[in-house]
C-alpha positions as CSV (number, residue, x, y, z in Angstrom):
1,M,0.1,0.0,0.0
2,D,1.2,3.5,-0.8
3,A,1.4,6.6,1.1
4,T,-1.9,7.8,-0.9
5,D,-3.8,4.5,-0.3
6,A,-2.9,5.1,3.4
7,M,-4.2,8.7,3.5
8,L,-7.4,7.4,1.9
9,H,-8.1,4.7,4.3
10,L,-7.3,7.0,7.1
11,D,-9.8,9.5,5.8
12,A,-12.5,6.7,5.7
13,V,-11.7,5.7,8.9
14,A,-12.1,9.3,10.1
15,R,-15.6,9.2,8.6
16,S,-16.8,6.4,10.1
17,I,-16.0,7.4,13.7
18,P,-19.7,7.8,15.5
19,E,-21.1,11.2,16.1
20,P,-21.6,11.8,19.8
21,V,-25.1,11.4,20.9
22,F,-25.9,13.8,23.7
23,P,-29.1,14.2,26.0
24,P,-32.0,16.5,24.9
25,D,-31.3,20.2,26.0
26,D,-34.4,20.2,27.8
27,L,-33.0,17.4,30.0
28,N,-29.8,19.6,30.6
29,S,-32.0,22.3,32.0
30,Q,-33.8,20.2,34.3
31,L,-30.5,18.6,35.6
32,S,-29.0,22.2,35.8
33,G,-32.1,23.0,38.2
34,I,-31.8,19.9,40.1
35,L,-28.1,20.4,40.7
36,R,-28.6,23.9,41.7
37,A,-31.3,23.2,43.8
38,T,-33.7,25.6,42.0
39,R,-36.0,22.9,41.6
40,P,-36.9,19.6,43.4
41,F,-35.9,16.1,42.3
42,Y,-38.8,14.2,41.2
43,D,-39.5,10.5,41.4
44,T,-40.1,10.7,37.7
45,D,-36.7,12.4,37.1
46,R,-34.9,9.4,37.8
47,E,-36.8,7.7,35.0
48,L,-35.8,10.5,32.5
49,I,-32.1,10.5,33.4
50,S,-31.3,6.6,33.6
51,P,-31.5,6.1,29.5
52,D,-29.4,9.4,29.1
53,I,-26.8,7.9,31.3
54,A,-26.6,4.8,29.2
55,V,-26.3,6.8,26.0
56,L,-23.3,8.8,27.5
57,Q,-21.6,5.5,28.2
58,Q,-20.4,5.8,24.6
59,V,-17.2,7.3,26.2
60,S,-15.9,3.5,26.3
61,I,-16.2,3.5,22.5
62,Y,-14.3,6.7,22.0
63,D,-11.7,5.5,24.6
64,T,-11.4,2.1,22.6
65,L,-11.0,3.9,19.5
66,L,-8.3,6.2,20.8
67,D,-6.4,3.3,22.3
68,R,-6.2,1.8,18.8
69,I,-5.2,5.2,17.2
70,D,-2.1,5.4,19.7
71,V,-1.1,1.8,19.0
72,I,-1.1,2.8,15.2
73,R,0.4,5.9,15.9
74,S,3.2,4.3,17.6
75,E,3.7,1.8,14.7
76,V,4.0,4.7,12.3
77,Q,6.1,6.4,14.2
78,S,8.8,3.3,14.6
79,R,8.5,3.0,10.4
80,R,9.0,6.9,10.1
81,D,12.0,6.5,12.6
82,A,13.6,3.6,10.6
83,V,13.2,5.3,7.1
84,Y,14.9,8.3,8.9
85,M,17.7,6.5,10.2
86,S,18.2,4.9,6.6
87,M,18.0,8.1,4.8
88,A,20.4,9.6,7.3
89,S,23.1,7.1,6.8
90,C,22.6,7.2,2.9
91,S,22.9,11.0,2.9
92,S,25.9,10.8,5.4
93,A,27.8,8.6,2.9
94,L,27.1,11.0,0.2
95,A,28.4,14.0,2.2
96,P,31.0,16.2,0.6
97,I,33.3,15.5,3.7
98,R,33.3,11.6,2.9
99,R,35.1,12.2,-0.4
100,L,37.5,14.6,-1.5
101,P,36.8,16.4,-4.9
102,S,39.3,15.4,-7.7
103,D,41.1,18.4,-8.2
104,V,42.1,18.5,-4.1
105,L,43.3,14.9,-4.6
106,R,45.5,16.1,-7.8
107,S,46.9,18.8,-5.9
108,V,47.8,16.6,-2.9
109,F,49.4,14.0,-5.1
110,R,51.5,16.5,-7.1
111,E,52.8,17.9,-4.0
112,I,53.6,14.5,-2.6
113,Q,55.6,13.8,-6.0
114,I,57.3,17.0,-6.1
115,S,58.7,16.7,-2.4
116,Q,59.9,13.2,-3.1
């Protein structure tokens, strides 16, 4: 798989992440009133709140996705580091300091011949 395919797959994965589901706004205002003690907690409130708590347990789904993303990121980082090290070795071998230009070598050998 080349980099373009990998990016397309990542884009598809990003689009497949489920959208969060939040409780209705009217429930949030009721909860706010209960928590601020501006309205009493009725017996029927428990029946309204319990299903929404189950919906909010989708946090574990996001935690699982994030854990998997961390593993994949670590693998990609490891591969990137290996490529970087290989690239650094190759570029170091080609660096001008590793080889002298031919005109410098000729000058050195001429000087040696003259001095002998």
